[in-house]
C-alpha positions in Angstrom: 0.0 0.0 0.0 2.9 2.4 0.8 4.5 1.8 -2.5 1.3 2.7 -4.4 0.8 5.8 -2.4 4.4 6.9 -3.0 4.1 6.2 -6.7 0.8 8.2 -7.0 2.2 11.1 -4.9 5.5 11.0 -6.9 3.6 11.0 -10.2 1.3 13.9 -9.1 4.4 15.8 -8.0 6.2 15.2 -11.3 3.2 16.4 -13.2 2.9 19.5 -11.1 6.7 20.2 -11.5 6.4 19.6 -15.2 3.4 22.0 -15.6 5.2 24.6 -13.6 8.4 24.2 -15.7 6.4 24.5 -18.9 4.6 27.6 -17.5 8.0 29.1 -16.5 9.5 28.3 -19.9 6.5 29.9 -21.6 6.9 33.1 -19.5 10.6 33.2 -20.2 10.0 32.7 -23.9 7.4 35.5 -23.9 9.8 37.8 -22.1 12.5 37.1 -24.7 10.1 37.6 -27.5 9.2 41.0 -26.0 12.8 41.9 -25.7 13.5 40.9 -29.3 10.5 43.0 -30.4 11.8 46.1 -28.5 15.3 45.6 -30.0 13.8 45.4 -33.5 11.9 48.6 -32.9 15.0 50.3 -31.6 17.0 49.1 -34.6 14.3 50.4 -37.0 14.3 53.8 -35.2 18.1 53.9 -35.5 18.0 53.0 -39.2 15.4 55.8 -39.8 17.6 58.3 -37.9 20.6 57.3 -39.9 18.6 57.7 -43.1 17.4 61.1 -42.1 20.9 62.2 -41.1 22.3 61.0 -44.4 19.6 62.9 -46.3 20.3 66.1 -44.3 24.1 65.7 -44.8 23.7 65.3 -48.6 21.4 68.4 -48.7 23.9 70.4 -46.7 26.8 69.3 -48.9 24.8 70.2 -52.0 23.9 73.7 -50.7 27.4 74.3 -49.5 28.9 73.4 -52.9 26.3 75.6 -54.6 27.2 78.5 -52.3 30.9 77.9 -52.9 30.4 78.0 -56.7 28.5 81.2 -56.4 31.2 82.7 -54.2 33.9 81.6 -56.7 31.9 83.0 -59.5 31.4 86.4 -57.7 35.1 86.6 -56.9 36.0 85.8 -60.5 33.7 88.6 -61.7 35.3 91.0 -59.1 38.8 90.1 -60.3 37.8 90.7 -63.9 36.3 94.1 -62.9 39.5 95.1 -61.1 41.6 94.0 -64.1 39.4 96.2 -66.3 39.8 99.2 -63.9 43.5 98.7 -63.8 43.8 98.5 -67.6 41.8 101.7 -68.0 43.8 103.6 -65.4 
């Protein structure tokens, strides 16, 4: 009789431990999936920020080069005017 009771008790305990372990594993898995989702969102945000920064940088470079070309052109015109003034004088 003692052996049957121990076997039943042991089986019930093993089932309880097994269910608890599965439940714990499920919780841990859910937590990891949540962490992975958060990391994916952060990566997407960082990628978007990099894209925006590259776009701004390229626009700045274009505007800067355009302004430099205007400045060079204006200086060139100024030099030509000074040459003409010096030739006349």
